[in-house]
C-alpha positions as CSV (number, residue, x, y, z in Angstrom):
1,X,-19.0,-4.6,-4.5
2,X,-16.7,-5.3,-7.3
3,X,-14.4,-2.9,-8.6
4,X,-12.7,-3.1,-12.0
5,X,-9.0,-2.7,-12.3
6,X,-6.9,-2.2,-15.4
7,X,-5.5,-5.3,-16.9
8,X,-1.9,-4.2,-16.4
9,X,-2.6,-4.0,-12.7
10,X,-4.6,-7.2,-12.3
11,X,-1.6,-9.3,-11.5
12,X,-0.5,-6.9,-8.8
13,X,-3.8,-6.4,-6.8
14,X,-2.9,-9.0,-4.1
15,X,0.6,-7.6,-3.7
16,X,-0.8,-4.1,-3.5
17,X,-3.4,-5.0,-0.8
18,X,-0.8,-7.0,1.1
19,X,1.8,-4.4,1.2
20,X,-0.6,-1.5,2.1
21,X,-2.1,-3.9,4.7
22,X,1.3,-4.5,6.3
23,X,1.9,-0.7,6.3
24,X,-1.5,0.0,8.0
25,X,-1.9,-3.0,10.2
26,X,-4.4,-5.0,8.1
27,X,-3.2,-8.6,8.1
28,X,-4.4,-10.7,5.3
29,X,-4.6,-14.6,5.0
30,X,-4.4,-15.7,1.3
31,X,-7.1,-18.5,1.4
32,X,-9.5,-20.5,-0.7
33,X,-13.2,-20.8,-0.4
34,X,-12.9,-23.2,2.7
35,X,-11.4,-20.5,4.8
36,X,-14.0,-18.0,3.8
37,X,-16.8,-20.7,4.7
38,X,-15.1,-21.3,8.1
39,X,-15.2,-17.6,8.9
40,X,-18.9,-17.6,7.8
41,X,-19.8,-20.5,9.9
42,X,-18.0,-19.1,12.9
43,X,-20.0,-15.9,12.2
44,X,-16.7,-13.9,12.3
45,X,-16.5,-10.5,10.7
46,X,-14.0,-10.2,7.9
47,X,-13.0,-8.1,4.9
48,X,-12.5,-10.0,1.7
49,X,-10.6,-9.2,-1.4
50,X,-11.4,-11.4,-4.5
51,X,-8.4,-11.4,-6.8
52,X,-8.6,-11.4,-10.5
53,X,-7.0,-14.8,-10.7
54,X,-9.7,-16.3,-8.6
55,X,-7.8,-16.2,-5.3
56,X,-9.3,-14.8,-2.1
57,X,-7.5,-12.7,0.6
58,X,-9.3,-12.6,4.0
59,X,-8.7,-10.1,6.8
60,X,-10.5,-11.1,10.0
61,X,-11.9,-8.1,11.8
62,X,-10.7,-8.3,15.4
63,X,-10.6,-4.5,16.1
64,X,-11.8,-1.4,14.4
65,X,-11.4,-1.3,10.7
66,X,-11.1,1.6,8.4
67,X,-13.8,1.3,5.9
68,X,-12.0,3.6,3.6
69,X,-9.0,1.1,3.3
70,X,-10.0,-0.7,0.2
71,X,-11.0,2.6,-1.6
72,X,-7.5,4.1,-0.7
73,X,-5.7,1.0,-2.0
74,X,-7.6,0.9,-5.4
75,X,-7.7,4.7,-6.0
76,X,-4.4,6.1,-4.6
77,X,-2.0,3.2,-4.5
78,X,-3.1,1.2,-7.5
């Protein structure tokens, strides 16, 4: 699902997800398409954030993941 963000926050999306992830135990890897393809090929579960600048942040799901985390970050923190 794509969620629009205000232009003035676009450059901060990665920083916001990363800081909230650190606070809540969600570790991100900032990667390109090759890391995403590797996760798909290995059939790993992951959470992905597509950044406005075209970058990708990937969190590999190794334990329970709060499905409300992305909503919380966008609505309450951003």
